[in-house]
C-alpha positions, 0 to 999 in steps of 0.5 A, a space after each residue: 862572231 856568231 858562236 857555233 853548234 858545238 858538235 856540228 857544221 861545215 865550218 867547223 868541218 873545214 877548221 878540222 880538216 884546216 888544222 889536221 893538213 896542216 900538221 899532216 903537211 908538216 910533218 910529211 915535209 919534215 919526214 921526207 927531208 933526205 938525208 944524202 938522197 937524191 932531192 926530189 921535190 915533185 916526188 915529196 909533193 906527190 906523196 904528201 898529196 897522196 897520202 892527204 887525200 887517203 888520210 881524207 878517205 878513211 877519216 871520212 869512211 871511219 865517221 861514216 861507219 861509226 855513225 851508220 844505222 842499217 835501216 838508215 835511209 840512202 847510204 851511198 849518198 850519206 856516205 858519199 856526203 862525208 867522203 867530200 866534208 874531207 876536202 879541207 884536209 886536202 885544200 890545207 897541204 896545197 900551200 906545202 905542195 905548191 912550195 915543192 913544185 915551185 922549187 923543183 922548178 927554181 931549183 931549190 935546196 932542200 934544207 931551204 924549202 923545208 925550213 921555209 915549209 915548216 915555217 909557212 905551216 907554223 904560221 898558217 896553224 897560228 891562223 887557223 887557230 886564232 880564226 877557230 877560236 874566234 869563230 867558236 866565241 872566244 875574246 880575241 887575246 885568249 884566241 891568240 893563245 889557242 892559235 899560239 897553242 896551235 903554231 907550237 904543234 907545228 914548233 914541235 914538229 919542226 923541233 923533232 926535224 932538227 933534233 932526228 936529222 
């Protein structure tokens, strides 16, 4: 596979958003887990989507402001492009949102849904990390190792969830 430019390109943004969104969804899934409260999977799914969309908007706006030039042409067009480039962050949260919606329809217990959701996100982080490393030119085994490091972030969230709860 061809190497990416170190600081540019849509693929890089797509990979960044995928990892960021998956970690965000994992953290929110663990945090929204309610001890003793009524289980509300649709509410949890909505909060994950709202938080992901807010994070995407804030990240895009911050990136726009950090590179803003007063004399730059078409500032609204550039701002719109920066905000639109954040869609992968929101899309990466969708597997968790979908799982919560299916859990609500099927009546699955919260503990199982949280465990399965965190496991799915750990696997997705491994895939994201491996794909990203391969895409930028790492060899296969190094890329797999980097995917394992990304998955370890998700595992850390799961362990923290178990310890805190």
